[in-house]
Steps between C-alpha positions, in 0.01 A plus 500: 500500500330220692158558654398335825320173444350299783652189350845648558556538870817515700590188692680539834870443455609161609835408644684359201728287712233327708209543260259623768390816678606592853240412762330827603441357849874480567620785721864592464593645839767457761304414813794352691655831603813481290695824502538725200829671424482842336803673357571866429285612794632765735556367851349737757753656734445719807749785521368681807215529747399772740248503781341814643388418854296820521280418199540122507611499136744245361644585157701240308694589185681279253481369147302243303178508705208351302140591573238223500135534403269527800503685828746458788687207349830640376696499826432245774594706804562217748782365281721797590750498783704814558836517674571826680793649678669256734361201306152524651240344268132574453255299290187670374214314665207741514546686171264451209623392158572794272504600135809586302475867400767485227774269377731664758284562809234371736386628835273421792333761712372381835 
């Protein structure tokens, strides 16, 4: 068994191919906004939505909803446009952003 001796210290590993260490000041980051492709991730899909005019509650159900960390950042309300009977459309303009309550549902209560 070998006892620790100050004369025997571990040297940082060096890159064998280049014979030098990586510069610690070099930051490896994509700062140009290139997209990232992820595979095997469920694509969210809305299967239905209902609105109760009496309570002002909109309930949206579907699959693959993913909750983000933080408050009021899961669903950006003004990105939704609904098409009703007769083809009339309505875009949410004065609704606050909402949280996903499960992987199959989110709702907004006015």
